[in-house]
N, C-alpha and C positions, 0 to 999 in steps of 0.2 A: 592336412584334413584326410578324412578317408572317403575313398570314391564309391559309390556304389557303382555304376557304369561309366567307366572312364571314357567313354567315347563320346557320352551326352553332356560330361562334365556337371551332373548332377551330385549332390553332396549330403551326407548323410546329416550333417549339422542343422540343414535348411528344415528337413522333417522336425527335427527336434525344437526346432524353435517355433514351429506352427502347432505343434501340441502344446509348448508351454502358452503360446498366446491364445489357443482357446481355452486352456484351463482358466487362465489369467480373468478372462472375459467371462466364462462360467462364475469363477468364483465373487466377481465384483458384480454380476447382477444376483446372486443369490445374497449378498450382505445387502445391497440398495434394496430388495425387495422387501426386505423386514422394514424399512422405514416407511412404506407405502401400508396404509392400514385407515380405520374410520378412527381412530384413536384423536384426532382432532377437533374432535365437536366441541369443546370448550371455545379453542381459537376460532373456527366458524361461526359459533354463538357472537363472540366479543367483535369480528369483523361486521356481523351482520347488525349489532348494538349501535356501533360508531357508527357506520354509515346512514343508520334512520334517524341521527341526529341532525339535527338542521346545523349548520356551520355558521358560526359567527363573521361579521362582517371583519373585515381587515381594515386596519385604519390608513390613511391614506399616507405614502411615504412624507417625512417634514423638509420644508423647504429649507437649503442651506444658504447661508449669508455669503455672497461673494467676497474673497479677500482682496486687499489690495497688495499688488508686489511693492516691496521695497528693493531698488539695486543696492547690492553690497560697494561702498565705497571707501572700506580699508583695506582693498587690494593690495595699493600699493605701500603700505605699512610694514614693520616687523610680524614674523609670524610669533603669536603668543606660546608656541611650543617646539620653539628652539631655542635652546639657551645662548646666550649672549659668551659667557664665558665656558670653556669646555670644563664640566664636572667630573671628579674623580670620584668613582666607588668607595666608600665608606668602609674602612676594615673595623670587623667586628669580632667583639672576645668569644671564643666556645667556653663555655662552663662543662666542665667535666663532673 
């Protein structure tokens, strides 16, 4: 880095970054200022119409039946997803 005042430790790069930040803030402000306007009158009118309507009554939540828990009684039996006899994969013919 190039030093402007070697005794104070100030860098030229620091001033460069601050100018970039100020420029970036100004550009963002100008871009966002284009979004502000009174072109939203149709949206404001729609919101006013929706707010003017009387809301419907929300139906109450349905009551749920309680279920009966059933203990799993087959835990001591064989696992149905484990093969009793080891099965070798079947070779298939490749068609050319």
